[in-house]
C-alpha positions in Angstrom: 0.0 -0.2 0.0 1.4 3.4 -1.0 -0.3 5.9 0.8 -2.7 5.8 4.3 -4.8 8.2 6.1 -7.1 8.0 9.0 -10.5 9.5 10.5 -12.4 8.2 13.6 -14.5 5.9 11.1 -11.8 4.5 8.5 -8.4 3.6 7.8 -8.3 4.8 3.8 -5.2 3.6 1.8 -4.2 3.7 -1.8 -3.2 0.1 -3.0 -2.8 1.0 -6.8 -3.4 3.9 -9.3 -7.4 4.6 -8.8 -7.7 1.6 -6.2 -8.6 2.6 -2.7 -9.0 0.5 0.2 -11.5 1.5 3.2 -11.0 -0.4 6.6 -14.2 0.6 8.6 -13.9 0.5 12.4 -16.0 -1.6 14.4 -19.3 -0.7 15.5 -19.1 2.8 13.5 -22.1 4.6 12.4 -21.6 6.3 9.4 -23.4 9.5 8.6 -23.1 11.9 5.2 -20.0 14.0 6.8 -18.1 10.9 7.6 -18.7 9.6 3.6 -17.6 13.6 2.5 -14.6 13.5 4.5 -13.6 9.9 3.4 -14.2 10.8 -0.1 -12.2 13.9 0.1 -9.3 11.6 1.5 -9.5 9.0 -1.1 -9.4 11.8 -3.7 -6.2 13.3 -2.3 -4.4 9.8 -2.0 -5.5 9.1 -5.6 -3.8 12.3 -6.7 -6.8 14.3 -7.5 -8.7 11.7 -9.6 -12.0 11.2 -8.4 -13.4 8.1 -9.9 -12.1 5.1 -8.2 -12.3 1.2 -7.5 -13.0 0.9 -4.2 -12.1 -2.0 -1.7 -14.3 -1.9 1.6 -13.3 -4.1 4.5 -15.9 -4.2 7.4 -16.9 -6.3 10.0 -18.9 -3.3 11.9 -22.2 -4.1 13.2 -22.9 -0.1 12.9 -24.7 1.2 10.0 -25.5 3.8 7.6 -27.8 6.9 8.1 -30.2 7.1 5.6 -28.6 10.3 4.6 -25.5 8.7 4.2 -27.0 5.5 1.8 -28.3 8.5 -0.4 -25.2 10.2 -0.7 -23.4 6.8 -1.3 -25.6 5.6 -4.0 -26.1 9.1 -6.2 -22.4 10.7 -5.4 -19.9 7.7 -5.2 -21.6 4.5 -6.5 -23.1 6.2 -9.1 -20.7 8.7 -10.5 -17.3 8.2 -8.7 -16.6 4.4 -8.8 -15.8 1.9 -11.7 -16.3 -0.8 -9.1 -17.0 -1.9 -5.5 -15.8 -4.9 -3.5 -17.0 -5.6 -0.1 -15.3 -7.8 2.1 -17.3 -9.0 5.4 -18.7 -12.2 7.1 -21.6 -10.3 8.8 -25.2 -11.0 7.4 -26.1 -7.2 8.1 -23.5 -6.0 5.4 -24.5 -8.8 3.2 -28.0 -7.1 3.3 -26.9 -3.7 2.6 -24.8 -4.9 -0.3 -27.8 -6.7 -1.8 -30.3 -3.7 -1.2 -27.6 -1.4 -3.2 -27.3 -3.9 -5.9 -31.2 -4.6 -6.5 -33.3 -2.3 -4.8 -31.4 0.9 -5.7 -30.0 -0.2 -8.8 -26.8 1.3 -8.7 -24.6 2.0 -11.8 -21.4 0.5 -11.3 -20.6 -3.2 -10.4 -20.7 -4.2 -6.8 -20.1 -7.7 -5.0 -19.6 -8.9 -1.6 -16.7 -11.2 -0.6 -15.8 -13.0 2.3 -11.4 -13.1 1.3 -9.8 -9.9 0.9 -7.5 -11.5 -1.8 -10.5 -12.7 -3.9 -11.8 -9.0 -3.4 -8.7 -7.3 -4.8 -8.6 -10.1 -7.7 -12.1 -9.2 -8.9 -11.4 -5.7 -8.6 -8.1 -5.6 -10.6 -9.5 -8.1 -13.3 -12.2 -5.2 -13.9 -9.5 -2.6 -14.0 -7.3 -4.3 -16.2 -10.5 -5.1 -18.7 -11.8 -1.4 -18.5 -8.1 -0.3 -19.5 -8.2 -2.6 -22.6 -11.4 -1.4 -23.6 -10.4 2.2 -23.3 -7.1 1.5 -25.1 -9.4 -0.1 -28.0 -12.0 2.9 -28.2 -9.3 5.7 -28.2 -7.8 3.8 -31.4 -10.8 3.8 -33.1 -11.9 7.5 -32.4 -8.1 8.6 -33.4 -9.6 9.6 -36.8 -9.2 13.2 -38.5 -12.3 15.1 -38.2 -13.8 16.7 -41.3 -16.3 19.6 -41.8 -19.4 17.7 -41.5 -17.8 14.7 -39.0 -15.8 15.0 -35.4 -14.9 12.5 -32.8 -14.7 12.1 -28.9 -13.6 9.2 -27.0 -17.2 8.5 -26.6 -19.0 9.6 -29.4 -18.8 9.9 -33.4 -20.9 13.1 -34.7 -21.5 13.6 -38.2 -24.4 15.3 -40.7 -25.9 13.0 -43.4 -27.2 13.8 -46.6 -30.5 14.8 -45.5 -29.2 17.5 -42.9 -29.6 15.4 -39.8 -27.2 15.3 -37.0 -26.2 11.7 -35.7 -24.6 11.0 -32.7 -23.3 7.5 -32.4 -22.4 6.5 -28.7 -19.4 4.3 -28.5 -19.5 1.0 -26.5 -18.9 1.1 -22.8 -18.9 4.9 -22.6 -19.8 6.8 -19.4 -21.4 10.0 -20.1 -21.6 13.2 -17.9 -22.7 16.6 -18.5 -19.2 18.1 -19.6 -19.5 15.5 -22.6 -23.2 16.6 -23.7 -21.6 20.0 -23.4 -18.9 19.4 -25.9 -21.4 17.5 -28.2 -23.7 20.5 -28.4 -20.8 22.9 -29.3 -19.6 21.0 -31.8 -23.2 20.4 -33.4 -24.1 23.9 -33.4 -20.6 24.6 -35.2 -21.8 21.6 -37.8 -25.4 23.3 -38.1 -24.3 26.9 -38.1 -25.9 27.6 -35.0 -29.4 26.5 -36.1 -31.2 24.1 -34.0 -31.2 20.5 -35.3 -32.7 17.3 -35.9 -30.8 14.9 -33.8 -30.7 11.2 -34.4 -28.7 9.4 -31.6 -27.5 5.8 -31.9 -27.5 4.4 -28.2 -27.6 0.6 -29.3 -24.3 -0.1 -27.4 -23.7 -0.5 -23.5 -23.3 2.7 -21.7 -23.8 4.5 -18.3 -25.1 8.3 -18.2 -24.6 10.5 -14.7 -27.6 12.1 -13.1 -26.1 15.5 -14.1 -25.9 14.6 -17.8 -29.5 13.6 -17.5 -30.5 17.0 -15.9 -28.3 18.6 -18.7 -30.4 17.0 -21.4 -33.9 18.0 -20.0 -33.0 21.6 -19.2 -30.4 23.0 -21.7 -29.2 20.7 -24.1 -33.0 19.9 -25.8 -33.1 23.9 -26.7 -31.0 23.5 -29.4 -33.2 21.0 -31.1 -36.1 20.8 -33.3 -36.5 17.0 -32.5 -34.6 14.0 -31.2 -35.2 10.4 -32.4 -33.4 7.6 -30.4 -32.2 4.2 -32.0 -32.2 1.8 -29.2 -34.1 -1.6 -27.8 -33.1 -0.6 -24.1 -36.2 -0.1 -21.9 -34.0 2.2 -20.0 -33.9 4.6 -22.9 -37.5 4.8 -22.9 -37.8 5.6 -19.3 -34.8 8.1 -19.8 -36.8 10.1 -22.7 -40.2 10.3 -20.8 -38.6 11.8 -17.8 -37.0 14.4 -20.3 -40.3 15.0 -22.3 -42.1 15.6 -19.0 -39.5 18.4 -18.3 -40.7 20.1 -21.5 -38.2 19.0 -23.9 -38.7 19.1 -28.0 -40.2 16.3 -29.5 -38.3 12.9 -28.7 -39.2 9.4 -29.3 -37.3 6.0 -29.2 -37.3 3.5 -32.3 -35.6 -0.1 -33.3 -34.4 1.0 -36.5 -32.5 3.5 -38.0 -34.8 4.0 -40.9 -37.6 4.6 -39.0 -36.0 7.2 -37.0 -34.9 9.3 -40.1 -38.3 8.9 -41.5 -39.5 10.7 -38.5 -37.2 13.5 -38.1 -37.7 14.2 -41.9 -41.5 14.6 -41.0 -40.3 17.8 -39.0 -38.6 19.2 -42.1 -41.6 18.7 -44.3 -43.8 20.5 -41.6 -41.2 23.3 -41.5 -41.4 23.7 -45.2 -45.4 23.8 -45.4 -45.4 26.3 -43.0 -42.8 28.7 -44.2 -44.5 31.9 -45.7 -44.2 32.1 -49.6 -42.0 34.8 -50.8 -44.0 37.9 -52.1 -45.0 37.8 -55.9 -43.1 39.8 -58.3 -45.0 42.9 -59.6 -45.2 43.3 -63.8 -43.7 46.4 -64.8 -46.1 48.3 -66.4 -45.6 49.5 -69.9 
């Protein structure tokens, strides 16, 4: 272990880059301030990098307060965790892990172990796989941008012959508000600042942060005429229903790209029909 730090509740150590070990004191009752303080220490030990692999060692009979559970789920497990391994033999800890995995549906992997060596191996295997995927994705996206096309590590964006802006989500991407802001900036440049017809190919597996969802509903949608999403995932429909309820322009999920394009083009046709005709030229009197 390279670095260690201590609080009344934890012993926190950095095992390797992005791998943090939490040893929880016996009979500790953990509240939100305890978690915030521990997270600040973990980030500092990790050289300022916020997203980590967490190894949690606990044999405590203590408990998390309700406020601490919400913070742990929303701010750490959903946003700042690649994966979490919990080592314990206590049934109460097992129940807590199951609750986070199934009832709260956290966005990052979480698993219970009885031996620390097995837990660490599981974390390091996930870390190695993620790093391989990141390398492959980076190689795929290192392509030259053109006047009608650009790339990020998480998306490919281009305009087709109909004037529709396409966003293709790359596999295993973790999308936050900063990524969406970048996409909106480039999309507006591609469209000379005009509102866009957007087609999102969301068929690959990816995750999205809560701040990105809020950004989609409140800000990003203001720059669009309509949005079609191609996906077979039920979660996409739930996400879009939420965004539409927040007052966003028309959005719809499709199972095929062809149906999505057809629907988007209907907005283009409607715009042409409602556009005023140019005034007729007067004939010169003779």
